[in-house]
N, C-alpha and C positions, 0 to 999 in steps of 0.2 A: 452381593450388591457390586456392580461394575466401579473398578477403581479408575478415577480420570484424573490425569496429571495436567495441570494447567500449568503450561511454561511461558513464563515471561522474563524480562529483563534482556540480556544479550550482551554482543559486543559491540554494537553498531552505535549510531548516533540517535537513536530514537528509544532510548531506555525510558525515559520519563513518560512518554505516551504508552509505552508496553504496560508500565506498572500502573496507570491510570485504567488501562483496559482491563488489567487483571483484575484490579479492585471492584470494577464494575460486575465482572463475572462472579467474583466471590458474593457480593450482594444480591445476586440475582440466580444464583445457582439452586437446582433443585436436589436439595439434600435429602429428602425422601427417595429419590430414584437411584442416585447414585453418591459416592463418597469422592470427595474432592482431595487432592494432594497437590500441595503447592511446590512447584520446581522453580527456582530463581535461578537464572543462567548470569554469573558474575561476570564482571568486566575482566577478573583474572582467568575467565576460561572455564572455572569450574561449576558444577551443579550443586545446588543446594536444596535440600528437602527440608522446607520451612514449616513451622507450626502455625504461624499465622504471618500475613503480608508484610507487617509493621517490621519484620526481621530483616527485610532487605537493606536496612541500615548497618547491621552488623551481624552476618551470618556467622555461626561458629564453625570451626573445623569439624567437629563431630557431626554436622549437619551435612557435609560434603557427600555427595553421592557420585559413584563411579558409573560411567555408561554402562558399563556391563552388568550392573546389578538393576537397572532399569526394570526390568520384568517382573522383579521381585516385589516391587513396590506398585505397579500400575499395570493397567490393561490397555489403555488408550491415552493419547496425548492430544489435549486441546490448547492449540498455539495461538498465543497473543504475543509472539515476538516480532515485531515491526522492522522493517530496514534490513540493512545487510547483515548477513549470517544467520539471521531468523526467518527472513523471508524469501531469501534468494537460492534455496536448495540446499544449505550446508546443514542447517539443523534437520531438515527433511532427510538427507542422506544419511546423517547420525542414527535417526530413529528407524531407517529401513535396515540399517546394518544389525538392530537388534530386533528386526521384525516385530516392530510395535505400530499398530495402527495409528495415523495422525488426522487430524481435521485439515482440510484445505488442500490446495495444489500439490503434486507430486514434484521430485527434483528437477526434472526437466522444465516443466511448466513453471516454478516458482523462479528459476534462473532466468528463463527466457523473458518473463513478463517484469522482472525486476531490473533488467538491463534494457533502459529505455531505447537505446540507439540500436540494438538487436530486435526488439520488438517494434521498431518503427519500419525497419527494414523488411520484416515478415508482412506487417500490415500494407506496406507500399506494393508489395508483391501480389497482393489481393486486391490492388485497386481501391483501397478504403481510404476515403479523403482525410488528410492531415494537414496542419499548417507547415509552410516551407521551414526547412531548418538545416543546420550545417551541424557537423560533429568535429571536434577537435580530440584527437587520441595522443595523449602525451606518451604512450608507451612507443607508438609508431610512426606518429608525425614528426619530422624533424624540425627546429626551430624555424628554417626557411619556409618548411611546408605549412606550419602553423601561421606564419606571417602571411602567406598568399592567402589562406583560408580566411583569415581576419579581414584582409582587404576585400575579399569576394562578399564577405558578409555585409561588410558596410556598403558595397555597391548595390547587391541584390535585395537585401532586406530594408525595411524601413522602420524607424522607430516607432514606438517601443519594441524592444526584443527581451525575451526572457532567456537567461542563463542558468543553466542548472547542471547538477551532477547526473551523468547517466544512471547511476545506481544510487538512489537515495530516495527518500520519502518523507511525508509530512512536511513538505516544503522546506526541508532543510538545506542549506547551502544555495537556495534559489535567489536570483536578483532580477528585478525588473530594472531595465537599463532604458533611460530616456534622454541619454546624452551619449555619443559615441566616447568621449573622453572618459566615459567610466566603464567602458565595455572591458578593458584589460583587468581591471581590479575585480570585477564581477566574474570575469573566467578565473582568476587567482583564488578567489573564496570558493567557487564550485571545485575547482581543482584540490582543495584541502579534503573533500571528500570522496572524490573518485578520479582516477586518471583519464577518464573521457568525460567530455563537458559539452553538452548540447547547447546549442544556440537557435531558439525557436522565434518565429515572427510573432509578434504581439498581435492580438486580433482587437480591433478597434470596436467598441460598444458591443463587447463579449457577453454572452449569457454562458455560466459554467454550469452544466447539466450532468448530474451523476444516476447512475441506475445500478440497484442490487441485483446480483444473480445469486440464486441457491440451488444446489443440487448436483449429482454426479451425472446420470443419463437423463433423467427427467427434471426439467430445469423450470425453476419459478423466477420470472424477471419481473421486477417491481416497477411501478409507474415511476416516470423519472423525478427526481428532486432538483431544485436550483440552489445554488450558492448565491446570496444577495450581495450584492459587489457596492455596497456602501462605503467600501474601503476599496483603494486603488488596487491592491494586491493582499490578498491573505497570506502572510508568511507564518513560519512557526509559532512566533510570539502572539501574533493576532488569532490564531487557531487554538492554542492550548494554553497561553498564560494569560492573555487579555480577555479570552473569551468573546471576542465581538464578531464572531463568524455568524452570519444569519442563513438559517436553512428555510428554504420553502418548499413544502412537501405537501401535496404533488406541485410539480412545477407547472405554471400557466403556459401551456403548449396547445396547439391544435391537435386535433384527433389523429391527423396524419403525420404530424412530427412527432407524436407519442409512439405510435406504431412502428415509424422509422428508426426511432431511436432504440427501442426495445428490439427491434430485429438486428440492428447493428451490434447491440451489447451480446446478445446471444451468438451471432456469428464469430465475433472477436473471442469470448470466452470458449467456443467449441475450436476455433483455430490455434488458439493458444494451449489447447489441451488441458483445459482448467477443471478442476473438480471441487465438491465441497462448495465453496463460496469465494466470490470476488466483486469487486466494484469498478465498473466501467465507467470512464470519465469522457465528457465530450465538451466541444465549444459550438455555440451556434451565433454566427455572424450575418445579419441580414438574411435569415431563413436558411442559410447554409450550413450543414453539419459537419463538424470535424472530429474526428477521433483524438482524443488527447492521450490517455494513458488508462493501463489496467492495475489494479491493487489487488494483489491475491490475498494479503491478511490485513484488510482494511481495520482502522481504529474501531475500538468499542468503547470510548470514552462517552460521557454524558452528551456531549457535543458531536459526536461522529454520526456521518450520514447513513453509513450502511444499517446498523441496527434501527435507524429511525425509519429508514425506506421500508425493511421488513416488517415495522410494526403497523406502518400504514397499509402494508399488505395484508395484515390480520394476525401476526404472529406477536406473541407476547414476549418480553425480553427472556424470560425463563424457557419458553417453549422454542425460541430461537437458538439458544444455547444447547438445549436437547437434540435439536435437529442436526446442529454442528457436528455433535458429538456422534449421532445415528450414522451420519454420512463419513465417518472417518474411515479410511482405507489404509 
């Protein structure tokens, strides 16, 4: 029986989401087909082999697992490590160093897609439509340069704007700014999560559309889903603590819009050298489609869009998990 290690936790700021995703995997795992091993990546940097997921609260020293011992305990890794270090190529590199197959994108693709600034530059080079944006790089821009960029933002963008860390997910560190006097505090908040900060033009009357992509060479592209915007902006608390995010699956779109969005999602997935699975996100304003971002390890919580989209495409939750494992490279 194949031994599958479920990796969750991590060193980033999305540990809570990761644990919820992992619990859903535990609840829907195909125990008749393979054996599940729980590997918790603690904030102290250590990996722990747990007997049950509740032990995340107090893992024991005797449960600590050295990276060099991974191969003794499992054959393949199923990653539910959202955000920095778990989704940006770091953990992927650790597993490759041990020659262990893992689900999802490789090192380069993971790093590329996690860094929104680099990802946007790549997509702009392919003439894929995106909303206007500016980048503040606190490692490279001097204070004077940052001031000049902020002045350009105020002149060239219109309110509202969205301020976000370049390397983060689950809406962590993102602020909707509707008054210019709030811009600097929003930048300061995003700066707490990353040294690079994106400031993007807000889209009025926006529709947020998401598409699930599954596969390595042969791809399955879901029908688009839509995030219902009865809230002005779905931040981390709205998504995961208050649970007020509304999903509309499938999205109410014309056949032409559906085909274009699916084609773009596939194009972006291939351009970014993705494999396994990813979720590609778009904005629609007055029938104009903009690429937003790509998530290479999308959430698997009860309210996560990716598994819901794939279930709408005919997969059961358990069948989807099996497919992710089968696609591991």
